[in-house]
MIVEXKOL-694550 format. One record per residue: residue number from 1; residue in three letters; chain; x, y, z of N, C-alpha, C in turn. Coordinates in nm, 2 decimals, m for minus. Layout:
seq NUM, type ALA, mol A, n_px X, n_py Y, n_pz Z, ca_px X, ca_py Y, ca_pz Z, c_px X, c_py Y, c_pz Z;
...
//
This chain:
seq 1, type UNK, mol A, n_px 17.36, n_py 8.39, n_pz m0.59, ca_px 17.33, ca_py 8.31, ca_pz m0.46, c_px 17.24, c_py 8.22, c_pz m0.52;
seq 2, type UNK, mol A, n_px 17.23, n_py 8.09, n_pz m0.43, ca_px 17.14, ca_py 7.99, ca_pz m0.45, c_px 17.10, c_py 7.94, c_pz m0.32;
seq 3, type UNK, mol A, n_px 17.01, n_py 7.89, n_pz m0.32, ca_px 16.93, ca_py 7.80, ca_pz m0.21, c_px 16.87, c_py 7.69, c_pz m0.24;
seq 4, type UNK, mol A, n_px 16.91, n_py 7.58, n_pz m0.18, ca_px 16.81, ca_py 7.46, ca_pz m0.16, c_px 16.86, c_py 7.37, c_pz m0.04;
seq 5, type UNK, mol A, n_px 16.77, n_py 7.30, n_pz m0.04, ca_px 16.75, ca_py 7.20, ca_pz 0.09, c_px 16.86, c_py 7.06, c_pz 0.04;
seq 6, type UNK, mol A, n_px 16.92, n_py 7.03, n_pz 0.18, ca_px 16.97, ca_py 6.88, ca_pz 0.18, c_px 16.93, c_py 6.80, c_pz 0.28;
seq 7, type UNK, mol A, n_px 16.92, n_py 6.68, n_pz 0.26, ca_px 16.85, ca_py 6.60, ca_pz 0.38, c_px 16.95, c_py 6.60, c_pz 0.48;
seq 8, type UNK, mol A, n_px 16.86, n_py 6.60, n_pz 0.61, ca_px 16.93, ca_py 6.60, ca_pz 0.75, c_px 17.00, c_py 6.50, c_pz 0.77;
seq 9, type UNK, mol A, n_px 16.97, n_py 6.37, n_pz 0.78, ca_px 17.07, ca_py 6.25, ca_pz 0.79, c_px 17.18, c_py 6.26, c_pz 0.72;
seq 10, type UNK, mol A, n_px 17.22, n_py 6.36, n_pz 0.61, ca_px 17.31, ca_py 6.34, ca_pz 0.54, c_px 17.41, c_py 6.45, c_pz 0.61;
seq 11, type UNK, mol A, n_px 17.37, n_py 6.56, n_pz 0.64, ca_px 17.43, ca_py 6.69, ca_pz 0.72, c_px 17.47, c_py 6.67, c_pz 0.85;
seq 12, type UNK, mol A, n_px 17.39, n_py 6.57, n_pz 0.92, ca_px 17.43, ca_py 6.53, ca_pz 1.05, c_px 17.59, c_py 6.51, c_pz 1.05;
seq 13, type UNK, mol A, n_px 17.65, n_py 6.44, n_pz 0.98, ca_px 17.76, ca_py 6.36, ca_pz 0.98, c_px 17.90, c_py 6.48, c_pz 0.97;
seq 14, type UNK, mol A, n_px 17.84, n_py 6.59, n_pz 0.93, ca_px 17.94, ca_py 6.72, ca_pz 0.92, c_px 17.90, c_py 6.83, c_pz 1.03;
seq 15, type UNK, mol A, n_px 18.02, n_py 6.86, n_pz 1.08, ca_px 18.01, ca_py 7.00, ca_pz 1.18, c_px 17.97, c_py 7.16, c_pz 1.11;
seq 16, type UNK, mol A, n_px 17.90, n_py 7.21, n_pz 1.17, ca_px 17.88, ca_py 7.36, ca_pz 1.14, c_px 18.01, c_py 7.42, c_pz 1.17;
seq 17, type UNK, mol A, n_px 18.07, n_py 7.50, n_pz 1.08, ca_px 18.17, ca_py 7.58, ca_pz 1.11, c_px 18.13, c_py 7.76, c_pz 1.10;
seq 18, type UNK, mol A, n_px 18.18, n_py 7.82, n_pz 1.18, ca_px 18.17, ca_py 7.96, ca_pz 1.19, c_px 18.29, c_py 8.03, c_pz 1.14;
seq 19, type UNK, mol A, n_px 18.25, n_py 8.12, n_pz 1.04, ca_px 18.36, ca_py 8.17, ca_pz 0.94, c_px 18.33, c_py 8.33, c_pz 0.94;
seq 20, type UNK, mol A, n_px 18.41, n_py 8.41, n_pz 0.89, ca_px 18.38, ca_py 8.56, ca_pz 0.86, c_px 18.46, c_py 8.60, c_pz 0.98;
seq 21, type UNK, mol A, n_px 18.52, n_py 8.74, n_pz 0.94, ca_px 18.57, ca_py 8.88, ca_pz 1.04, c_px 18.50, c_py 8.86, c_pz 1.16;
seq 22, type UNK, mol A, n_px 18.35, n_py 8.86, n_pz 1.16, ca_px 18.28, ca_py 8.86, ca_pz 1.27, c_px 18.20, c_py 8.78, c_pz 1.33;
seq 23, type UNK, mol A, n_px 18.29, n_py 8.64, n_pz 1.26, ca_px 18.20, ca_py 8.50, ca_pz 1.30, c_px 18.04, c_py 8.53, c_pz 1.29;
seq 24, type UNK, mol A, n_px 17.97, n_py 8.57, n_pz 1.21, ca_px 17.84, ca_py 8.57, ca_pz 1.22, c_px 17.77, c_py 8.46, c_pz 1.13;
seq 25, type UNK, mol A, n_px 17.88, n_py 8.42, n_pz 1.03, ca_px 17.84, ca_py 8.31, ca_pz 0.92, c_px 17.86, c_py 8.16, c_pz 0.98;
seq 26, type UNK, mol A, n_px 17.77, n_py 8.10, n_pz 0.96, ca_px 17.81, ca_py 7.97, ca_pz 0.95, c_px 17.74, c_py 7.88, c_pz 0.86;
seq 27, type UNK, mol A, n_px 17.82, n_py 7.77, n_pz 0.85, ca_px 17.84, ca_py 7.69, ca_pz 0.72, c_px 17.89, c_py 7.54, c_pz 0.75;
seq 28, type UNK, mol A, n_px 17.85, n_py 7.47, n_pz 0.68, ca_px 17.89, ca_py 7.33, ca_pz 0.67, c_px 18.03, c_py 7.32, c_pz 0.55;
seq 29, type UNK, mol A, n_px 18.11, n_py 7.23, n_pz 0.61, ca_px 18.22, ca_py 7.25, ca_pz 0.51, c_px 18.22, c_py 7.08, c_pz 0.46;
seq 30, type UNK, mol A, n_px 18.17, n_py 7.07, n_pz 0.33, ca_px 18.19, ca_py 6.94, ca_pz 0.27, c_px 18.28, c_py 6.94, c_pz 0.21;
seq 31, type UNK, mol A, n_px 18.36, n_py 6.79, n_pz 0.23, ca_px 18.49, ca_py 6.77, ca_pz 0.16, c_px 18.47, c_py 6.77, c_pz 0.01;
seq 32, type UNK, mol A, n_px 18.56, n_py 6.83, n_pz m0.07, ca_px 18.55, ca_py 6.79, ca_pz m0.21, c_px 18.52, c_py 6.64, c_pz m0.28;
seq 33, type UNK, mol A, n_px 18.60, n_py 6.52, n_pz m0.20, ca_px 18.55, ca_py 6.40, ca_pz m0.26, c_px 18.42, c_py 6.35, c_pz m0.19;
seq 34, type UNK, mol A, n_px 18.35, n_py 6.45, n_pz m0.14, ca_px 18.21, ca_py 6.41, ca_pz m0.07, c_px 18.10, c_py 6.46, c_pz m0.19;
seq 35, type UNK, mol A, n_px 18.15, n_py 6.56, n_pz m0.30, ca_px 18.06, ca_py 6.63, ca_pz m0.37, c_px 17.96, c_py 6.54, c_pz m0.44;
seq 36, type UNK, mol A, n_px 17.98, n_py 6.44, n_pz m0.51, ca_px 17.90, ca_py 6.33, ca_pz m0.55, c_px 17.77, c_py 6.29, c_pz m0.45;
seq 37, type UNK, mol A, n_px 17.82, n_py 6.27, n_pz m0.34, ca_px 17.70, ca_py 6.21, ca_pz m0.25, c_px 17.63, c_py 6.35, c_pz m0.21;
seq 38, type UNK, mol A, n_px 17.67, n_py 6.45, n_pz m0.18, ca_px 17.64, ca_py 6.53, ca_pz m0.12, c_px 17.51, c_py 6.59, c_pz m0.25;
seq 39, type UNK, mol A, n_px 17.55, n_py 6.60, n_pz m0.36, ca_px 17.44, ca_py 6.63, ca_pz m0.48, c_px 17.36, c_py 6.55, c_pz m0.49;
seq 40, type UNK, mol A, n_px 17.37, n_py 6.42, n_pz m0.42, ca_px 17.27, ca_py 6.27, ca_pz m0.41, c_px 17.17, c_py 6.31, c_pz m0.32;
seq 41, type UNK, mol A, n_px 17.20, n_py 6.42, n_pz m0.24, ca_px 17.12, ca_py 6.44, ca_pz m0.08, c_px 17.04, c_py 6.57, c_pz m0.13;
seq 42, type UNK, mol A, n_px 17.04, n_py 6.66, n_pz m0.23, ca_px 16.98, ca_py 6.78, ca_pz m0.26, c_px 16.86, c_py 6.72, c_pz m0.25;
seq 43, type UNK, mol A, n_px 16.73, n_py 6.80, n_pz m0.20, ca_px 16.61, ca_py 6.76, ca_pz m0.21, c_px 16.53, c_py 6.88, c_pz m0.26;
seq 44, type UNK, mol A, n_px 16.43, n_py 6.87, n_pz m0.39, ca_px 16.37, ca_py 6.97, ca_pz m0.43, c_px 16.44, c_py 7.05, c_pz m0.55;
seq 45, type UNK, mol A, n_px 16.42, n_py 7.16, n_pz m0.56, ca_px 16.49, ca_py 7.22, ca_pz m0.66, c_px 16.59, c_py 7.33, c_pz m0.60;
seq 46, type UNK, mol A, n_px 16.68, n_py 7.38, n_pz m0.70, ca_px 16.80, ca_py 7.47, ca_pz m0.66, c_px 16.72, c_py 7.63, c_pz m0.72;
seq 47, type UNK, mol A, n_px 16.71, n_py 7.69, n_pz m0.61, ca_px 16.67, ca_py 7.83, ca_pz m0.67, c_px 16.78, c_py 7.95, c_pz m0.66;
seq 48, type UNK, mol A, n_px 16.78, n_py 8.04, n_pz m0.78, ca_px 16.87, ca_py 8.14, ca_pz m0.76, c_px 16.79, c_py 8.24, c_pz m0.69;
seq 49, type UNK, mol A, n_px 16.86, n_py 8.31, n_pz m0.59, ca_px 16.77, ca_py 8.38, ca_pz m0.52, c_px 16.87, c_py 8.53, c_pz m0.53;
seq 50, type UNK, mol A, n_px 16.95, n_py 8.53, n_pz m0.56, ca_px 17.01, ca_py 8.69, ca_pz m0.63, c_px 17.13, c_py 8.68, c_pz m0.69;
seq 51, type UNK, mol A, n_px 17.16, n_py 8.79, n_pz m0.76, ca_px 17.30, ca_py 8.77, ca_pz m0.84, c_px 17.35, c_py 8.92, c_pz m0.83;
seq 52, type UNK, mol A, n_px 17.51, n_py 8.90, n_pz m0.86, ca_px 17.60, ca_py 9.01, ca_pz m0.88, c_px 17.64, c_py 8.99, c_pz m1.01;
seq 53, type UNK, mol A, n_px 17.65, n_py 9.15, n_pz m1.05, ca_px 17.73, ca_py 9.15, ca_pz m1.19, c_px 17.80, c_py 9.27, c_pz m1.12;
seq 54, type UNK, mol A, n_px 17.94, n_py 9.26, n_pz m1.18, ca_px 18.04, ca_py 9.35, ca_pz m1.16, c_px 18.01, c_py 9.47, c_pz m1.23;
seq 55, type UNK, mol A, n_px 18.08, n_py 9.55, n_pz m1.23, ca_px 18.10, ca_py 9.70, ca_pz m1.31, c_px 18.11, c_py 9.64, c_pz m1.48;
seq 56, type UNK, mol A, n_px 18.02, n_py 9.72, n_pz m1.54, ca_px 18.02, ca_py 9.70, ca_pz m1.71, c_px 18.18, c_py 9.74, c_pz m1.73;
seq 57, type UNK, mol A, n_px 18.24, n_py 9.66, n_pz m1.82, ca_px 18.37, ca_py 9.73, ca_pz m1.90, c_px 18.34, c_py 9.80, c_pz m1.97;
seq 58, type UNK, mol A, n_px 18.44, n_py 9.92, n_pz m1.98, ca_px 18.42, ca_py 10.02, ca_pz m2.11, c_px 18.47, c_py 9.95, c_pz m2.24;
seq 59, type UNK, mol A, n_px 18.39, n_py 9.97, n_pz m2.31, ca_px 18.45, ca_py 9.95, ca_pz m2.44, c_px 18.53, c_py 10.01, c_pz m2.54;
seq 60, type UNK, mol A, n_px 18.66, n_py 10.00, n_pz m2.59, ca_px 18.73, ca_py 10.13, ca_pz m2.65, c_px 18.66, c_py 10.12, c_pz m2.81;
seq 61, type UNK, mol A, n_px 18.67, n_py 10.25, n_pz m2.87, ca_px 18.62, ca_py 10.29, ca_pz m2.98, c_px 18.74, c_py 10.23, c_pz m3.08;
//
């Protein structure tokens, strides 16, 4: 999972969508064609705040 900041002026043109089975998660849906502009509006560093590693595969002998 990553954490980063985006300029408010950029995000203001997008709506916040509620997602998930329990409707407790909110997120911006940024269209793929806007990705370059989105990346230009990231402020500061991108931090990795958690990782998930699936079960290790067993190696055959």
